[in-house]
C-alpha positions in Angstrom: 0.0 0.0 0.0 1.1 3.6 -0.6 3.4 4.7 2.2 1.6 6.6 5.0 3.0 10.2 5.6 4.7 10.9 8.9 1.6 12.9 9.9 -0.3 9.6 9.9 -2.8 10.8 7.3 -4.7 7.7 6.1 -7.6 9.0 4.1 -9.0 12.0 2.2 -12.5 12.2 0.9 -14.8 14.5 -1.0 -18.5 14.1 -0.3 -20.9 14.9 -3.2 -23.3 16.3 -0.6 -23.1 17.4 3.0 -25.3 14.7 4.6 -23.1 11.9 3.0 -20.0 13.8 4.2 -21.1 13.6 7.9 -22.0 9.9 7.5 -18.3 9.2 6.7 -17.2 11.6 9.5 -19.2 9.5 11.9 -17.8 6.1 10.7 -14.3 7.4 11.1 -14.7 8.8 14.5 -16.6 5.8 16.0 -13.6 3.7 14.9 -10.9 5.8 16.4 -9.8 7.8 13.4 -9.6 11.5 14.2 -11.3 13.3 11.4 -12.3 16.8 10.3 -14.7 17.8 7.6 -14.1 21.1 5.9 -16.8 23.0 4.1 -14.3 24.1 1.5 -10.9 22.7 0.3 -8.6 23.5 3.2 -5.7 26.0 3.1 -2.4 25.4 4.9 -3.6 27.5 7.9 -6.7 25.4 8.2 -4.8 22.1 8.2 -2.5 23.4 10.9 -5.5 24.0 13.1 -6.3 20.3 12.9 -2.7 18.9 13.0 -2.6 15.3 13.9 -6.0 14.4 12.5 -5.7 11.2 10.4 -8.6 11.8 7.9 -9.7 14.9 6.1 -13.0 15.4 4.4 -14.4 18.1 2.1 -18.1 18.5 2.1 -19.3 19.2 -1.5 -22.3 19.7 -3.7 -21.6 17.9 -6.9 -24.5 15.6 -6.4 -26.8 18.5 -7.5 -24.5 19.9 -10.2 -24.0 19.5 -13.9 -21.0 17.7 -15.7 -19.9 21.2 -16.8 -19.8 22.4 -13.1 -17.8 19.2 -12.3 -15.3 19.9 -15.0 -14.8 23.4 -13.7 -14.6 22.6 -10.0 -13.6 19.0 -9.4 -10.3 19.2 -11.2 -9.0 21.7 -8.7 -10.6 19.8 -5.8 -9.0 16.5 -6.8 -5.6 18.2 -7.3 -5.8 19.6 -3.7 -6.7 16.1 -2.4 -3.9 14.5 -4.2 -1.4 17.1 -2.8 -2.3 16.0 0.7 -0.6 12.6 -0.1 -3.0 10.2 1.6 -2.8 6.6 0.4 -6.6 6.5 -0.2 -8.8 9.2 -1.8 -12.5 8.7 -1.9 -15.2 10.4 -4.0 -18.1 9.7 -1.6 -21.6 9.2 -3.1 -24.9 8.3 -1.6 -25.5 4.5 -1.2 -28.6 4.9 -3.3 -26.3 5.9 -6.2 -28.9 8.3 -7.6 -27.4 10.4 -10.4 -28.0 11.1 -14.0 -26.1 12.3 -17.2 -27.1 15.9 -16.4 -27.2 16.0 -12.6 -24.7 14.6 -10.2 -23.0 12.5 -12.9 -20.9 9.9 -11.1 -19.5 8.9 -14.4 -18.0 12.3 -15.0 -16.6 12.4 -11.6 -14.9 9.1 -12.3 -13.3 10.4 -15.5 -12.0 13.5 -13.7 -10.7 11.6 -10.7 -9.0 9.0 -12.9 -7.2 11.8 -14.7 -6.2 13.7 -11.6 -4.8 10.6 -9.8 -3.5 8.9 -12.9 -5.3 5.8 -11.9 -5.2 2.5 -13.7 -8.8 1.8 -12.7 -11.5 3.2 -10.4 -13.0 0.9 -7.8 -16.7 1.3 -7.3 -17.8 0.3 -3.8 -21.5 1.1 -3.3 -22.8 -1.5 -0.8 -23.4 -0.3 2.7 -24.9 -3.1 4.7 -25.3 -1.1 7.9 -27.5 1.3 6.0 -29.5 -1.5 4.3 -27.8 -1.2 0.9 -26.5 -4.3 -0.9 -25.0 -4.9 -4.4 -25.6 -8.3 -5.9 -24.2 -9.2 -9.3 -23.9 -5.5 -10.0 -27.4 -4.7 -9.0 -28.2 -2.3 -6.2 -30.8 -3.1 -3.5 -32.0 -0.8 -0.7 -34.4 -1.1 2.3 -37.5 1.0 2.7 -40.5 0.9 5.0 -39.5 -2.5 6.3 -39.0 -4.1 2.9 -36.0 -4.7 0.6 -36.2 -3.5 -2.9 -34.2 -3.4 -6.1 -33.3 0.3 -6.5 -35.4 0.7 -9.6 -38.4 -0.6 -7.6 -37.7 1.3 -4.5 -40.8 3.3 -3.4 -38.8 6.6 -3.1 -35.7 6.4 -5.2 -37.6 5.2 -8.4 -39.5 8.6 -8.3 -36.8 10.9 -6.9 -37.7 14.4 -8.0 -34.3 15.2 -9.5 -32.4 11.9 -10.1 -34.9 8.9 -10.2 -33.2 5.5 -10.2 -34.8 3.5 -13.1 -31.9 1.2 -13.6 -30.6 -1.2 -10.8 -27.6 -2.6 -12.8 -24.8 -0.1 -11.8 -22.9 -0.9 -14.9 -25.8 0.0 -17.2 -26.6 3.0 -15.0 -23.1 4.4 -15.4 -23.1 3.7 -19.2 -25.4 6.6 -19.6 -22.9 8.9 -17.9 -19.5 7.8 -19.1 -17.9 5.9 -21.9 -15.5 4.2 -19.4 -15.8 0.4 -19.6 -17.1 -1.1 -16.3 -16.3 -4.5 -14.9 -17.5 -6.5 -12.0 -16.1 -8.5 -9.1 -19.2 -10.5 -8.2 -20.7 -12.3 -5.2 -19.7 -15.8 -6.4 -16.0 -14.8 -6.7 -16.1 -13.6 -3.1 -17.8 -16.7 -1.9 -15.3 -19.0 -3.6 -12.3 -17.0 -2.4 -11.4 -16.0 -5.9 -12.1 -12.3 -5.7 -8.5 -11.4 -6.3 -8.3 -13.6 -9.4 -11.5 -12.1 -10.6 -10.1 -8.6 -10.2 -7.0 -9.5 -12.2 -9.0 -11.0 -15.0 -11.3 -7.9 -15.2 -8.3 -5.6 -15.4 -6.7 -7.7 -18.2 -9.8 -6.9 -20.3 -8.9 -3.2 -20.1 -11.9 -2.0 -18.0 -11.5 1.4 -16.3 -14.0 1.0 -13.5 -14.9 -2.1 -11.5 -18.0 -2.6 -9.4 -17.5 -4.7 -6.3 -20.5 -6.7 -5.0 -21.2 -6.4 -1.3 -23.7 -7.9 1.1 -21.8 -8.0 4.4 -18.9 -6.4 6.2 -16.5 -9.2 5.4 -16.9 -8.5 1.7 -16.2 -4.8 2.2 -13.0 -5.6 4.2 -11.8 -7.9 1.4 -12.6 -5.3 -1.2 -10.5 -2.7 0.8 -7.6 -5.2 1.0 -7.7 -6.0 -2.7 -7.9 -2.4 -3.8 -5.2 -1.1 -1.4 -2.7 -4.0 -2.0 -3.2 -3.9 -5.8 -2.5 -0.2 -5.9 0.3 -0.3 -3.3 2.6 2.0 -5.2 0.2 4.7 -6.0 -2.6 6.8 -4.4 -5.9 5.0 -4.6 -8.9 7.0 -6.1 -12.1 5.2 -5.5 -15.8 6.0 -5.8 -18.3 4.7 -3.4 -20.6 5.0 -0.4 -19.7 5.0 3.3 -19.5 1.2 2.8 -16.0 1.8 1.3 -15.1 3.6 4.5 -16.4 0.7 6.6 -14.3 -1.7 4.6 -11.2 0.4 5.0 -11.7 0.7 8.7 -11.9 -3.0 9.1 -8.8 -3.5 7.0 -6.8 -0.8 8.9 -7.9 -2.2 12.2 -6.6 -5.7 11.2 -3.3 -4.1 10.3 -3.1 -2.4 13.7 -3.2 1.1 12.2 -6.0 2.5 14.3 -6.6 2.1 18.0 -9.5 0.6 19.9 -11.5 3.4 21.6 -14.2 3.2 24.3 -17.8 3.8 23.2 -18.9 7.4 22.6 -21.5 8.8 25.1 -24.9 9.7 23.6 -25.8 13.2 22.9 -27.2 15.3 25.7 -30.6 16.9 25.4 -31.1 20.5 24.2 -33.7 23.0 25.2 -34.8 23.9 21.7 -34.3 22.4 18.2 -34.8 24.0 14.8 -35.5 21.5 12.0 -35.2 22.7 8.4 -36.5 20.2 5.8 -36.3 20.4 2.1 -36.8 16.7 1.7 -39.6 15.2 -0.4 -39.2 11.7 0.9 -42.0 9.7 2.6 -39.7 8.9 5.5 -39.2 12.6 6.3 -42.9 13.3 5.9 -43.6 10.6 8.5 -40.9 12.2 10.8 -42.5 15.7 10.4 -46.0 14.3 11.3 -44.6 12.5 14.3 -42.7 15.5 15.5 -45.9 17.5 15.5 -47.5 14.8 17.7 -44.5 15.1 20.1 -44.8 18.8 20.6 -42.9 20.4 17.8 -44.6 23.4 16.1 -44.5 22.8 12.3 -44.7 25.4 9.5 -44.8 24.9 5.8 -42.7 27.3 3.7 -43.7 28.5 0.3 -42.1 30.4 -2.6 -38.5 31.2 -3.6 -38.0 33.6 -0.7 -39.2 31.6 2.4 -39.5 34.5 4.9 -43.0 35.4 5.9 -45.7 34.7 8.4 -44.7 31.1 9.0 -41.1 32.0 9.8 -42.2 34.8 12.2 -44.5 32.3 13.9 -41.6 29.9 14.2 -39.5 32.7 15.9 -42.3 33.4 18.3 -42.6 29.7 19.2 -38.8 29.5 19.8 -39.1 32.5 22.1 -41.6 30.5 24.2 -39.2 27.5 24.4 -40.8 25.3 21.8 -38.9 23.4 19.1 -40.0 24.0 15.4 -40.0 22.3 12.1 -39.9 24.4 8.9 -40.5 22.3 5.8 -41.0 22.8 2.1 -42.7 19.6 1.2 -44.6 16.7 2.9 -43.8 13.8 0.7 -43.4 13.7 -3.1 -47.0 14.7 -3.8 -46.3 18.2 -2.6 -43.2 18.7 -4.6 -43.1 22.0 -6.4 -42.9 22.3 -10.2 -41.0 25.6 -10.2 -37.6 24.3 -9.1 -37.9 25.4 -5.5 -35.7 22.5 -4.3 -32.7 23.7 -6.3 -29.7 26.0 -5.6 -31.6 29.3 -5.3 -34.2 27.9 -2.8 -31.6 26.0 -0.8 -29.5 29.2 -0.5 -32.5 31.2 0.6 -33.4 28.6 3.2 -29.8 28.8 4.5 -29.8 32.5 4.8 -33.2 32.4 6.7 -31.9 29.7 9.0 -28.8 31.8 9.8 -31.1 34.7 10.8 -33.3 32.4 12.9 -30.2 31.1 14.8 -28.7 34.5 15.3 -32.0 35.9 16.6 -33.2 33.0 18.7 -29.9 31.8 20.1 -30.7 28.1 19.4 -27.6 26.0 19.5 -28.8 22.8 17.8 -30.2 22.4 14.3 -31.3 19.6 12.1 -31.3 19.9 8.3 -33.2 17.2 6.3 -32.5 16.6 2.6 -29.1 16.1 0.8 -29.4 19.0 -1.6 -30.9 21.3 1.0 -28.1 20.6 3.4 -25.4 21.2 0.8 -26.8 24.6 -0.2 -28.1 25.7 3.2 -25.0 25.0 5.3 -22.9 27.1 3.0 -24.8 30.1 4.1 -24.0 29.6 7.8 -20.4 30.6 7.4 -19.0 27.4 9.1 -15.4 26.5 8.6 -15.4 22.9 9.5 -17.3 20.1 11.4 -16.1 17.5 13.8 -18.0 14.5 15.3 -19.8 15.1 18.6 -21.9 12.1 19.3 -23.9 9.3 17.7 -27.6 9.5 17.1 -28.8 7.1 14.3 -26.6 5.1 11.8 -25.2 7.6 9.3 -26.6 10.7 11.0 -24.3 12.0 13.7 -24.4 15.1 15.9 -21.6 17.3 14.7 -19.9 20.4 16.2 -19.4 23.4 14.0 -16.1 25.3 13.9 -16.5 29.0 13.0 -13.8 31.0 14.7 -14.9 34.5 15.4 -18.6 33.8 14.7 -21.5 33.5 17.1 -22.2 30.1 15.4 -18.9 28.6 16.6 -19.8 25.5 18.5 -23.2 25.1 16.9 -24.5 21.5 17.1 -25.6 20.4 13.6 -27.3 17.3 12.3 -27.5 16.6 8.5 -30.1 14.0 7.5 -30.6 12.4 4.1 -34.3 12.2 3.1 -34.5 8.4 3.6 -32.6 8.2 6.9 -33.8 7.8 10.5 -36.8 6.4 12.3 -40.1 8.2 12.6 -39.1 9.5 16.1 -35.9 10.9 14.9 -36.6 14.6 15.4 -37.4 14.1 19.0 -34.4 11.9 19.4 -32.1 14.8 18.1 -33.9 17.2 20.5 -33.8 14.9 23.5 -30.4 13.1 22.9 -31.9 9.7 23.0 
């Protein structure tokens, strides 16, 4: 494997949205790897402030961007990642792999990463068993509402408002986004102990990307070993979900590179919580309805500039000591047709959230929705995030670093639309 720098830096990643970026931050912290997530590519001064950390993340927004945006921005980002010298560099995507030729193209990101890191091939590790995501013979499956679905039959992802998943075979899905040839190390090769031989055989055919099946942690660990040992003389550039991170952590632990740590304490309760939701998922809709039953005051936001009577009522509720939910949709049936879930609306939501935080003095906030989180958090002026405490798998409580700002030390939770139980909002408020 590529030699580890004296600083002990193991791993650098770019998350294609903010929620997925904190998912990886949690996995690293819970396994003894000190990690910091920057909201922008870090400068030397920023790196010095977190000297001794062994993993560095950059929270991004490419999941909601065009291939042209990626070409303008990811080249520079990948160059800065490569300069850090970590042996493993990860373009982190959602475990539902939702993307399209025009929005969040994972294929374009693969092309740019392969160029930047001069890779021989790009490993694709999408399975994340702890989140209910499996890849079997190249096809992606995900849990929802107590069931297990092929992703093109998933009740939410098949009708995602921006990037619906209508193809479960990841190779065919990527064929719409890139001309790179894609191979597969499949389930049967892992079960027979021949995954290494299968990888070599695929590479001999000249493929430029390789999907690795995954249904359990042991397969993720073996994938991490194969990738790291095969690319031992160069920096690895890989694409995948937090399942790749999980596999790497198991591999590093077996090598003795990371320490065992005692369990983290659960989060403490907070007096008030602000929830900002731009998610259209049924899971989040259930969470909003349940929160109302549990004492939250809920307000629907309308229009491209969401600052009106509803937000003023929310501020009044906060002044009385109540927790509030501000939401733009209650499931997919209420999704707008005027693009309100895009960049402009997310930015407006972030600006209003900042005003609410400044006026109310609330110190804990939950943002639901990947795109909403990416656009809204940028408006808060935060410099970096570190892990504070676990809440639900893939959704940690984070601590914001914003030197000189009143928001320094803000507690922040970023939740993907599909993630968390129905009681999750109360769980974030009460620290359960």
